[in-house]
N, C-alpha and C positions, 0 to 999 in steps of 0.2 A: 504494500499499499504506499502511495506517495504522500509524504508529509507536506502540509501546507507551509511549514516554516523552513523550507529548503532555501539555499542561497539563491542569489539573483540569477545565476546561469540555469537553474532548474525551475525558475518561476513559471515560465510558459508551460512547462511539462506539468506543473502542479495545478494549473487552472483548467479543469476539465469540464466545468459546467457548460461552457459554450459548445464543446464537442458533443456532449450528451444531448443538449437541446437541439443542436443542428442535425444530429443523426436522427432524432425522433421526428423532425419535420421533413428531412430529406427522404425518409422511407415512404412518407405519404405521397410525395411527388414523383418518386421513381418507380414504385411497385404498383401494378394495377390490381393486385389481389388484396384488397383492403381488409378482408376477414383475417388473413394471416398477419398483415401489417399491424393491425390493432393490438394483437397479442404480443408483438415484439416491441412496438413503440411505447406502450404503457410502462413497462419496466424501465426502458431507457429514459423516458421522460421523468419518471419518479426518482431515478438515480440522479438525474440532472438537477432536479429541484433540491434534493438533499445536499448535493455537492455545492450548488449555488448558495445555499444557506450557510454551509461551512465556510466557503470562500468569502462570503460577505462579512461574516464575523471575524475572519482572519484579516480582512482589509482594514478593519478599524484599528488594528495594531500595526499596519504597514506591511504585512507579510504577503498580501495578495492585492490584485487590482479589483477595486470595488465596482467599477463600470463593467468589467467583463463578467463579474458575478451576477450583476443585475440583468445583463443581456442574456446570459446563460439561463437564469431563472425564468425570464420571460419566454425564451424559446422553448424551454422545457414545459412550461405551463401550457403553451399553445399546443404542443405535441400531445400532452396528456388530455387536454380538453378535446382535441380531435378524436383521440382514441376512445374516450368515454362517450362522446356524442355518437360515434358510429356504433359502439356497442349498445347503447340505449336505442338507437334507430333500429338495429337488427332485433332487439328484444321486443319492441313494440310493433314490429311488422313481421310476424312469423310466416306470413303467406308469401313473402318474397323468396325467390330461390337464392341460395347462398352462392357467392362467386367461387370459382375454383373448378 
């Protein structure tokens, strides 16, 4: 596990919230099988939200970039919201055929 209090040369490696959030949104745009994507992106997005929370608190002491933590949190929340909305849509419309 990468520590948030790493030196400056490892700082970019330690800030993973943007990567988790970006991956959760990129899956929606790149893969047409949304049923499968929703089960992959929800854990990615939740990990991004948790990582953004940790990075934001580390930014208060100067160990991480606060702007990147906020951007990662927003991207992760968008990915999670899309996954949850699609799962709710499938649950409320059982007559629709499942993709795949």
